[in-house]
C-alpha positions as CSV (number, residue, x, y, z in Angstrom):
1,M,104.2,-106.6,-49.9
2,I,106.5,-104.7,-52.2
3,P,108.2,-106.3,-55.2
4,R,110.9,-104.2,-56.8
5,I,112.5,-104.8,-60.2
6,H,116.2,-103.7,-60.0
7,K,118.3,-102.5,-62.9
8,Q,119.4,-105.3,-65.2
9,G,123.0,-106.5,-64.8
10,S,125.6,-108.3,-66.7
11,S,127.1,-110.6,-64.1
12,T,125.2,-113.5,-62.7
13,C,128.2,-114.4,-60.5
14,G,128.4,-110.9,-59.1
15,L,124.8,-110.9,-57.9
16,L,125.0,-114.4,-56.5
17,N,128.1,-113.3,-54.5
18,Y,126.0,-110.5,-53.0
19,L,123.0,-112.7,-52.3
20,Y,125.0,-115.4,-50.6
21,G,127.5,-113.0,-49.0
22,K,127.4,-111.4,-45.6
23,G,125.8,-108.2,-46.8
24,T,127.3,-104.7,-46.6
25,R,126.5,-104.6,-42.9
26,E,126.7,-108.3,-42.0
27,E,122.9,-108.4,-42.3
28,H,122.6,-111.5,-44.4
29,V,121.8,-114.4,-42.1
30,D,121.6,-118.0,-43.4
31,P,121.2,-117.2,-47.1
32,H,119.5,-120.2,-48.8
33,L,117.4,-121.2,-51.8
34,V,113.6,-121.3,-51.3
35,A,112.6,-122.0,-55.0
36,S,114.0,-122.4,-58.5
37,F,112.9,-122.9,-62.0
38,D,113.1,-126.7,-61.7
39,S,113.0,-127.1,-57.9
40,M,116.4,-128.9,-58.3
41,A,118.9,-126.1,-58.4
42,P,122.0,-126.4,-56.2
43,D,121.9,-124.4,-53.0
44,P,125.3,-123.0,-52.0
45,G,123.8,-121.8,-48.7
46,R,122.6,-125.1,-47.3
47,D,124.5,-127.8,-49.4
48,P,128.2,-128.0,-48.6
49,S,128.9,-129.7,-51.9
50,A,127.3,-126.9,-54.0
51,T,129.0,-123.7,-55.0
52,K,127.9,-120.4,-56.3
53,E,129.7,-121.2,-59.6
54,D,127.5,-124.3,-59.9
55,L,124.3,-122.2,-59.6
56,Q,125.7,-119.6,-62.0
57,R,126.5,-122.1,-64.7
58,L,123.1,-123.6,-64.4
59,L,121.3,-120.3,-64.6
60,D,123.4,-119.0,-67.5
61,Q,123.2,-122.3,-69.6
62,P,120.6,-120.9,-72.0
63,L,123.0,-118.1,-73.0
64,H,125.1,-120.8,-74.8
65,L,122.2,-121.5,-77.2
66,L,123.0,-118.1,-78.8
67,D,126.0,-117.0,-80.7
68,E,128.2,-114.8,-78.6
69,A,127.3,-111.8,-80.7
70,Q,123.6,-112.4,-80.0
71,R,123.9,-112.7,-76.3
72,P,122.4,-109.7,-74.4
73,D,124.9,-107.6,-72.6
74,Q,122.5,-107.1,-69.7
75,H,121.1,-110.6,-69.1
76,V,120.6,-110.6,-65.3
77,W,117.1,-109.9,-64.1
78,H,116.8,-109.1,-60.4
79,C,113.6,-108.7,-58.3
80,S,113.4,-108.3,-54.5
81,V,110.1,-109.0,-52.7
82,R,109.7,-107.6,-49.2
83,A,106.9,-108.1,-46.7
84,A,105.6,-105.3,-44.4
85,G,107.1,-104.9,-41.0
86,T,103.7,-105.8,-39.4
87,D,103.3,-109.1,-41.4
88,R,103.9,-112.5,-39.8
89,I,107.1,-114.3,-40.6
90,L,106.5,-116.4,-43.7
91,S,107.9,-119.9,-44.1
92,D,110.3,-121.0,-46.8
93,E,107.5,-122.9,-48.5
94,E,105.3,-119.7,-48.6
95,W,108.2,-117.6,-49.9
96,G,108.8,-120.2,-52.6
97,D,105.2,-120.1,-53.7
98,I,105.4,-116.2,-53.8
99,A,108.5,-116.4,-55.9
100,R,106.8,-118.7,-58.4
101,R,103.8,-116.4,-58.7
102,I,106.0,-113.3,-59.2
103,V,108.0,-114.9,-62.0
104,A,104.9,-116.2,-63.7
105,A,103.2,-112.8,-63.5
106,T,106.2,-110.9,-64.8
107,G,106.7,-113.2,-67.8
108,I,110.0,-114.5,-66.6
109,D,108.7,-118.1,-66.3
110,P,105.0,-118.1,-67.3
111,G,104.6,-121.8,-66.4
112,G,101.5,-123.8,-67.5
113,V,101.7,-124.8,-71.1
114,D,104.8,-122.8,-71.6
115,D,107.7,-124.9,-70.2
116,A,110.4,-122.9,-71.9
117,G,110.6,-120.0,-69.6
118,C,113.8,-118.4,-68.1
119,R,115.9,-120.1,-65.5
120,W,115.6,-118.4,-62.1
121,A,116.3,-118.9,-58.4
122,A,114.9,-117.3,-55.3
123,V,117.3,-116.7,-52.3
124,R,116.2,-115.8,-48.8
125,H,118.7,-114.2,-46.4
126,A,116.3,-112.4,-44.0
127,D,112.9,-113.1,-42.4
128,D,111.1,-110.4,-44.4
129,H,112.2,-110.6,-48.0
130,I,113.6,-112.7,-50.8
131,H,115.6,-112.0,-54.0
132,I,114.8,-113.5,-57.3
133,I,117.6,-113.8,-59.9
134,A,116.9,-114.9,-63.5
135,T,118.7,-115.1,-66.9
136,L,116.9,-113.2,-69.6
137,V,117.1,-115.9,-72.2
138,R,114.5,-118.6,-72.4
139,E,115.2,-122.3,-72.7
140,D,114.3,-122.0,-76.4
141,G,116.8,-119.2,-77.0
142,R,114.2,-116.5,-77.3
143,R,113.9,-113.4,-75.1
144,P,111.1,-113.4,-72.5
145,D,108.2,-111.0,-72.7
146,H,108.7,-109.1,-69.4
147,H,107.5,-105.7,-70.6
148,R,106.1,-103.7,-67.7
149,S,107.3,-106.4,-65.3
150,G,107.2,-103.9,-62.4
151,Q,103.5,-103.2,-62.8
152,R,102.8,-106.9,-63.3
153,A,104.7,-107.8,-60.2
154,Q,102.7,-105.1,-58.2
155,A,99.4,-106.5,-59.4
156,A,100.5,-110.0,-58.4
157,A,101.6,-108.8,-55.0
158,R,98.1,-107.4,-54.3
159,L,96.6,-110.9,-54.9
160,I,99.3,-112.5,-52.8
161,E,98.5,-110.1,-49.9
162,A,94.9,-111.2,-50.0
163,D,95.6,-114.9,-50.2
164,Y,98.1,-114.8,-47.4
165,D,96.3,-112.3,-45.2
166,L,99.2,-109.8,-45.3
167,H,99.2,-106.0,-45.0
168,R,97.3,-104.6,-48.0
169,V,99.4,-102.0,-49.9
170,A,97.4,-99.4,-51.7
171,P,97.9,-99.9,-55.4
172,G,100.1,-97.3,-57.1
173,D,99.7,-95.6,-60.5
174,G,103.3,-94.9,-61.4
175,T,103.3,-91.3,-60.3
176,A,105.1,-91.8,-57.0
177,A,108.6,-90.3,-56.5
178,K,111.4,-92.8,-57.0
179,R,112.4,-94.6,-53.8
180,P,115.9,-94.4,-52.5
181,T,118.0,-97.4,-53.7
182,S,119.5,-99.8,-51.2
183,A,122.9,-98.4,-51.9
184,E,121.6,-94.9,-51.0
185,R,120.0,-96.1,-47.8
186,H,123.2,-98.0,-46.7
187,K,125.3,-94.9,-47.5
188,A,123.1,-92.8,-45.3
189,E,123.3,-95.3,-42.5
190,R,127.0,-95.4,-42.7
191,Q,127.2,-91.6,-42.4
192,G,124.8,-91.6,-39.5
193,Q,122.1,-89.8,-41.5
194,D,118.4,-90.4,-40.9
195,R,117.5,-89.7,-44.5
196,T,119.1,-90.4,-47.9
197,A,120.5,-87.6,-50.0
198,R,117.7,-88.2,-52.5
199,E,115.1,-87.6,-49.9
200,K,116.8,-84.5,-48.6
201,L,117.1,-83.0,-52.0
202,R,113.5,-83.8,-52.9
203,E,112.2,-81.9,-49.9
204,T,114.6,-79.0,-50.4
205,V,113.7,-78.6,-54.1
206,R,110.0,-79.0,-53.5
207,T,110.1,-76.3,-50.8
208,A,112.2,-74.0,-53.0
209,S,109.6,-74.3,-55.8
210,A,106.7,-73.5,-53.4
211,G,105.1,-70.2,-54.3
212,G,107.9,-69.4,-56.8
213,A,107.2,-67.1,-59.7
214,S,110.3,-67.4,-61.9
215,T,113.3,-69.5,-62.8
216,D,115.7,-67.0,-61.2
217,E,113.8,-67.0,-57.9
218,F,113.8,-70.8,-57.9
219,F,117.5,-71.1,-58.4
220,D,118.2,-68.4,-55.9
221,R,116.3,-70.3,-53.3
222,L,118.2,-73.5,-54.1
223,A,121.5,-71.7,-53.7
224,A,120.3,-70.1,-50.5
225,D,119.6,-73.6,-49.1
226,G,123.2,-74.6,-49.8
227,L,122.7,-76.9,-52.8
228,L,125.1,-77.3,-55.7
229,I,123.4,-76.6,-59.0
230,R,124.2,-77.6,-62.5
231,K,122.1,-76.1,-65.3
232,R,121.6,-77.8,-68.7
233,I,121.9,-75.2,-71.4
234,A,121.0,-75.7,-75.1
235,P,123.3,-74.3,-77.8
236,S,120.7,-71.6,-78.3
237,G,121.3,-70.5,-74.7
238,D,117.9,-71.8,-73.5
239,L,117.7,-73.4,-70.1
240,L,116.6,-77.1,-70.6
241,G,117.0,-78.6,-67.1
242,Y,118.9,-78.7,-63.9
243,K,120.7,-81.0,-61.4
244,V,121.3,-80.6,-57.7
245,A,123.6,-82.1,-55.2
246,L,124.4,-81.8,-51.5
247,P,127.9,-80.5,-50.9
248,D,128.8,-83.3,-48.5
249,D,127.3,-86.1,-50.6
250,R,130.3,-87.5,-52.6
251,N,131.0,-90.6,-54.7
252,K,134.2,-92.7,-54.5
253,D,136.1,-90.2,-56.6
254,D,135.1,-87.4,-54.1
255,E,132.8,-85.8,-56.6
256,P,129.3,-84.4,-55.7
257,V,126.5,-86.8,-56.6
258,F,124.0,-84.8,-58.7
259,Y,120.3,-85.7,-59.2
260,A,118.2,-84.3,-62.0
261,G,114.9,-82.7,-60.8
262,S,112.9,-85.3,-62.8
263,T,114.6,-88.2,-60.9
264,L,113.7,-86.6,-57.6
265,A,109.9,-86.5,-58.4
266,P,107.9,-86.4,-61.6
267,D,106.7,-82.8,-60.9
268,L,110.1,-81.4,-60.1
269,S,111.5,-81.4,-63.6
270,L,112.1,-77.9,-64.9
271,P,109.2,-78.0,-67.5
272,R,106.7,-79.2,-64.9
273,I,107.8,-76.5,-62.4
274,R,107.5,-73.8,-65.1
275,E,103.9,-74.9,-65.8
276,R,103.0,-73.5,-62.4
277,W,104.1,-70.0,-63.6
278,A,101.7,-69.9,-66.5
279,L,99.6,-66.8,-66.6
280,H,96.5,-68.3,-68.2
281,A,94.5,-71.5,-68.1
282,E,92.2,-72.9,-70.7
283,A,88.6,-72.6,-69.6
284,D,86.6,-75.7,-70.2
285,T,83.4,-73.7,-70.9
286,E,83.0,-72.7,-74.6
287,G,86.7,-73.3,-75.3
288,E,87.6,-69.8,-74.3
289,R,90.8,-68.6,-72.6
290,E,90.0,-67.6,-69.0
291,P,92.2,-64.9,-67.5
292,V,93.7,-65.7,-64.1
293,Q,92.9,-63.4,-61.2
294,P,95.2,-60.4,-61.1
295,A,98.0,-60.5,-58.6
296,L,97.0,-59.3,-55.2
297,P,98.9,-56.6,-53.3
298,P,102.2,-57.8,-51.8
299,V,102.0,-59.1,-48.3
300,T,104.7,-58.2,-45.8
301,H,103.2,-59.5,-42.5
302,P,103.1,-63.2,-41.6
303,A,99.6,-62.9,-39.9
304,F,98.1,-61.2,-43.0
305,A,99.7,-63.9,-45.2
306,R,98.1,-66.6,-43.1
307,R,94.7,-64.9,-43.2
308,R,94.9,-64.8,-47.0
309,A,96.0,-68.5,-47.1
310,A,93.0,-69.5,-45.0
311,A,90.7,-67.7,-47.4
312,A,92.4,-69.3,-50.4
313,T,92.1,-72.7,-48.8
314,W,88.4,-72.2,-48.4
315,Q,88.1,-71.3,-52.1
316,A,90.1,-74.5,-52.9
317,L,87.6,-76.6,-50.9
318,L,84.7,-75.4,-53.0
319,I,86.6,-76.0,-56.3
320,I,87.6,-79.6,-55.3
321,D,84.0,-80.3,-54.4
322,H,82.3,-78.7,-57.4
323,G,85.0,-78.2,-60.1
324,D,86.1,-80.7,-62.8
325,D,88.9,-83.1,-62.3
326,G,91.6,-81.0,-63.8
327,M,90.7,-78.0,-61.7
328,A,90.6,-80.2,-58.5
329,A,94.0,-81.7,-59.3
330,A,95.5,-78.3,-59.7
331,Q,94.1,-77.2,-56.3
332,I,95.5,-80.3,-54.6
333,A,98.9,-79.8,-56.2
334,A,98.9,-76.1,-55.1
335,A,97.8,-77.2,-51.6
336,G,101.1,-79.0,-51.3
337,E,102.9,-75.7,-52.0
338,V,101.0,-74.0,-49.2
339,L,102.0,-76.8,-46.8
340,D,105.6,-76.5,-47.8
341,A,105.5,-72.7,-47.3
342,L,103.8,-73.1,-43.9
343,A,106.4,-75.6,-42.8
344,K,109.2,-73.3,-43.9
345,T,107.9,-70.2,-42.2
346,S,106.0,-71.3,-39.1
347,A,107.3,-71.2,-35.5
348,A,109.4,-73.9,-34.0
349,H,106.7,-75.6,-31.9
350,T,104.6,-76.4,-35.1
351,R,107.4,-76.8,-37.7
352,A,108.1,-80.5,-37.2
353,E,104.5,-81.6,-37.6
354,L,104.0,-79.3,-40.5
355,R,107.1,-80.7,-42.3
356,Q,105.8,-84.2,-41.8
357,A,102.4,-83.1,-43.1
358,A,104.0,-81.5,-46.2
359,N,106.2,-84.6,-46.8
360,A,103.2,-86.9,-46.5
361,F,101.0,-84.7,-48.7
362,E,103.7,-84.7,-51.5
363,R,102.4,-88.1,-52.6
364,A,98.8,-86.8,-52.7
365,S,99.7,-83.9,-55.0
366,R,100.3,-86.1,-58.0
367,S,98.1,-88.5,-60.0
368,H,97.4,-89.3,-63.6
369,I,94.8,-86.6,-63.7
370,R,96.5,-83.6,-65.3
371,A,96.2,-80.4,-63.3
372,V,94.8,-77.4,-65.2
373,R,97.1,-74.7,-64.1
374,G,95.9,-71.2,-63.6
375,H,92.8,-72.2,-61.6
376,D,95.2,-72.7,-58.7
377,H,96.3,-69.0,-58.7
378,A,94.8,-68.1,-55.2
379,L,96.6,-71.0,-53.5
380,R,99.9,-70.4,-55.3
381,Q,99.6,-66.7,-54.4
382,A,99.1,-67.7,-50.8
383,A,102.2,-69.9,-50.8
384,H,104.1,-67.0,-52.4
385,D,102.9,-64.6,-49.7
386,L,103.8,-67.0,-46.9
387,V,107.3,-67.4,-48.1
388,H,107.9,-63.7,-48.8
389,S,106.3,-62.5,-45.5
390,G,108.9,-64.4,-43.6
391,P,108.9,-66.6,-40.5
392,A,106.1,-66.2,-38.0
393,L,106.9,-65.8,-34.3
394,G,104.2,-68.1,-33.1
395,R,102.5,-65.7,-30.7
396,G,99.8,-63.1,-30.8
397,E,98.3,-62.7,-34.3
398,D,101.0,-64.8,-35.8
399,G,100.2,-67.8,-33.6
400,A,96.4,-67.4,-33.9
401,T,96.4,-67.0,-37.7
402,T,98.7,-70.0,-38.0
403,A,96.0,-72.0,-36.1
404,M,93.4,-70.5,-38.4
405,V,95.1,-71.6,-41.6
406,I,96.1,-75.0,-40.2
407,D,92.5,-75.6,-39.2
408,M,91.4,-75.0,-42.8
409,A,94.3,-77.1,-44.1
410,V,93.0,-80.1,-42.1
411,F,89.7,-79.9,-44.0
412,L,91.6,-79.5,-47.3
413,A,93.7,-82.6,-46.6
414,I,90.5,-84.6,-45.8
415,T,88.8,-83.2,-48.9
416,A,91.8,-84.3,-51.0
417,A,91.7,-87.7,-49.4
418,N,88.0,-88.1,-50.2
419,W,88.5,-86.9,-53.8
420,H,91.4,-89.3,-54.4
421,A,89.3,-92.2,-52.9
422,R,86.5,-91.5,-55.3
423,K,89.0,-91.7,-58.1
424,H,90.4,-95.0,-56.7
425,H,93.8,-93.4,-56.1
426,G,94.7,-95.5,-53.1
427,Q,98.2,-94.3,-52.3
428,Q,97.3,-90.6,-52.7
429,A,94.2,-91.0,-50.5
430,A,96.3,-92.7,-47.8
431,A,98.9,-90.0,-48.0
432,A,96.4,-87.2,-47.6
433,R,94.9,-88.8,-44.6
434,Q,98.3,-89.2,-43.1
435,A,98.9,-85.5,-43.7
436,A,95.7,-84.6,-42.0
437,E,96.8,-86.4,-38.9
438,H,100.1,-84.4,-38.8
439,L,98.1,-81.2,-39.4
440,R,95.8,-82.0,-36.4
441,A,98.9,-82.3,-34.2
442,A,100.3,-79.1,-35.5
443,Y,96.9,-77.4,-34.9
444,Q,96.9,-78.5,-31.3
445,A,100.3,-76.9,-30.8
446,A,99.4,-73.7,-32.7
447,A,95.9,-73.2,-31.2
448,A,96.6,-74.0,-27.5
449,H,97.5,-70.4,-26.4
450,P,95.0,-68.3,-28.6
451,I,92.1,-70.7,-27.9
452,D,92.9,-70.7,-24.2
453,A,92.9,-66.9,-24.2
454,L,89.6,-66.8,-25.9
455,R,88.2,-69.4,-23.5
456,Q,89.2,-67.3,-20.5
457,R,87.4,-64.3,-22.0
458,G,84.4,-66.4,-22.7
459,Q,84.3,-67.7,-19.1
460,R,84.3,-64.0,-17.9
461,L,81.1,-63.2,-19.8
462,T,78.0,-62.5,-17.7
463,P,75.6,-65.3,-17.2
464,R,73.0,-63.4,-19.3
465,I,75.3,-63.1,-22.3
466,R,76.4,-66.8,-22.0
467,Q,72.7,-67.9,-22.0
468,R,71.9,-65.7,-25.0
469,H,74.7,-67.4,-26.9
470,A,73.5,-70.8,-25.8
471,D,70.0,-70.0,-27.0
472,L,71.4,-68.8,-30.3
473,L,73.4,-72.0,-30.7
474,H,70.3,-74.2,-30.1
475,Q,68.4,-72.0,-32.6
476,V,71.0,-72.3,-35.4
477,L,72.5,-75.7,-34.7
478,P,69.8,-77.7,-32.7
479,E,71.4,-81.1,-33.6
480,L,74.9,-80.1,-32.5
481,A,74.3,-77.6,-29.8
482,D,74.6,-80.0,-26.8
483,R,77.8,-81.4,-28.3
484,I,79.4,-78.0,-28.8
485,Q,78.4,-76.8,-25.3
486,A,80.1,-79.8,-23.9
487,E,83.4,-79.1,-25.7
488,P,86.2,-77.2,-23.9
489,G,86.2,-74.7,-26.7
490,W,82.6,-73.5,-26.2
491,P,83.6,-70.5,-24.1
492,A,86.0,-69.4,-26.8
493,L,83.1,-69.6,-29.3
494,S,80.9,-67.6,-27.0
495,A,83.6,-64.9,-26.7
496,T,83.8,-64.9,-30.5
497,L,80.1,-64.4,-30.9
498,A,80.3,-61.5,-28.4
499,D,83.2,-59.9,-30.4
500,A,81.2,-60.3,-33.6
501,R,78.2,-58.5,-32.1
502,Q,80.3,-55.7,-30.9
503,A,81.9,-55.3,-34.3
504,G,78.4,-54.7,-35.8
505,H,77.7,-58.2,-37.2
506,D,74.6,-60.3,-36.7
507,P,75.9,-63.4,-34.7
508,A,73.0,-65.6,-35.8
509,A,73.6,-64.9,-39.5
510,L,77.4,-65.4,-39.2
511,L,76.9,-68.7,-37.3
512,A,74.4,-69.9,-39.9
513,E,76.7,-69.1,-42.7
514,A,79.7,-70.7,-41.1
515,T,77.9,-73.9,-40.4
516,H,76.3,-74.2,-43.9
517,R,79.6,-73.7,-45.7
518,R,80.8,-77.2,-45.0
519,E,80.1,-80.3,-42.9
520,L,81.4,-80.3,-39.3
521,D,81.2,-84.0,-38.5
522,T,84.9,-84.7,-39.2
523,A,86.0,-81.9,-36.9
524,D,87.7,-82.9,-33.6
525,S,86.4,-79.7,-32.0
526,I,83.4,-78.1,-33.7
527,S,83.7,-75.1,-31.5
528,D,87.3,-74.5,-32.6
529,V,86.4,-74.8,-36.2
530,L,83.5,-72.3,-35.8
531,V,85.8,-69.9,-33.9
532,W,88.2,-69.6,-36.8
533,R,85.5,-69.5,-39.4
534,L,83.7,-66.7,-37.6
535,R,86.8,-64.7,-36.9
536,R,88.0,-64.9,-40.5
537,S,84.7,-64.1,-42.1
538,A,83.9,-61.3,-39.7
539,H,87.5,-59.9,-40.0
540,L,87.9,-60.1,-36.2
541,P,91.4,-60.2,-34.7
542,A,92.6,-63.8,-34.7
543,A,94.1,-63.3,-31.2
544,P,92.3,-61.4,-28.5
545,E,94.0,-58.3,-27.4
546,S,95.6,-58.5,-23.9
547,P,94.0,-56.0,-21.5
548,P,96.4,-53.3,-20.6
549,A,98.0,-53.5,-17.2
550,T,96.3,-51.3,-14.6
551,S,97.3,-50.2,-11.1
552,A,95.2,-50.8,-8.0
553,R,94.3,-47.1,-8.0
554,D,93.0,-47.4,-11.6
555,N,91.0,-50.5,-10.6
556,R,89.3,-48.6,-7.8
557,R,88.5,-45.8,-10.1
558,A,87.0,-48.2,-12.6
559,S,85.1,-50.2,-10.0
560,P,81.3,-50.5,-10.6
561,S,80.8,-49.6,-7.0
562,N,82.5,-46.2,-7.4
563,P,79.7,-43.8,-8.2
564,A,82.2,-41.4,-9.9
565,T,82.8,-44.0,-12.6
566,P,80.6,-43.2,-15.6
567,P,78.5,-46.1,-17.0
568,A,80.2,-45.8,-20.4
569,A,83.6,-46.2,-18.8
570,R,82.4,-49.2,-16.7
571,A,81.1,-50.8,-20.0
572,A,84.4,-50.1,-21.7
573,N,86.3,-51.9,-19.0
574,H,84.2,-55.1,-19.4
575,S,86.4,-57.7,-21.0
576,S,83.5,-59.3,-22.9
577,C,83.0,-56.1,-25.0
578,R,86.6,-55.9,-26.2
579,P,87.5,-57.8,-29.5
């Protein structure tokens, strides 16, 4: 259940006209009163003899206790309360009780021993929500104590959900981005848009800031994405802030509708974006300044950028698990930049799920725990590399390394969800889990071809090699060996172990290291996870090389039955020995 406190108004009659009207899209059906301050207010919806003016005069009567100069300009308080789409339809009596609990919790009409609260009425014009209108002058002429009424209403809603067995909404902490207003939603619907201008701008600005390194680069990206930009400049010439607008989003005067970065999301204000570009971070140990790692060489190939992002993601997992709260918050915030960069540069068959993952994770990237910037350098560098290396084609090394980094990103999202859950950040934990589900879907699309190619190579291994790998698996992972061998990806893991041996590595040591790095129980496919961990740590090609096309004549020459074929040549033609 979501209560929402709207901006205070100056016209009781104007709001009543809306509540008892047909709605902007004829959506108001049977508007009627479900509760009021005295349970006796006139109902213009159901009583033919009552008018909206009657209700307006009753609600505004306390205003006349004050001299005209003392009356507040903005005296209309408005709160909407909406049930979840999965909730049962509540009766008028239930909605009336909910309205009384909301006005009591917010200080509008405390009830009990205080019988001089504000006058209010609750109107229902749909199955799933009500509107509460109140006059912000008490019966005794004083102003109500409704400070932080939004937070107080949310706390009351959590208790109402439990009492009425409704969908439980994760409690918020005030760090969420502002929701689109009803006017913005209706405007988008009229224009046939699936999202509001606010939501489009938030995603575009967030993506433009991902991996950025300077103000100029940030504004260049915004301009390249087609946004209109207004910069706020101080008399000294310093840049103080910015606003953005969509070219086709206009007001009634045909002027672009601009949004300040801070109104799109708390971390999209110019000062907060600039914090990411800090070169140093305060170390918590001994109060000394800890230098950030030097910039890595520039990356120009998408596959290399994705390999580096996978390595940076692994480092982030360790920091979230073992670092302090400020360092962990910085890693989670920077992880959002990596997801934005992946969504912007990945191939078409993974882009939609990656965009949804990035949009969901946006909520997980903010909390009241302040991120200690600088410790997130590796992830921010990875986001920068992904953007500057350009779009991936989604095949060969590009596709395989995309699967590799998404596989690591799934674990990062789960780790972020667990961290937020330990801190009792309900909304952030839920958002991170939602992002993990989208990442799993993106992984399936990205990994299908490279894993299948590795699986085919594994199936062509000789029985002796396959048995050696099975024995190795039972030696290193006795509790999981049977489960892994039953997975479709086991032949791909076997092929990877063969590649590692040919590259000069000890497969047993690599496998032990990969399994001890992090738990595997949350993996959908343990064999897939181990494939990417082994190929990354052993610096093996992410995608197996396709064997060169050969003629029938070449095949006869290379046949093991041909005595003219040297043993070394026959071994070189064995697909299991080629990385």
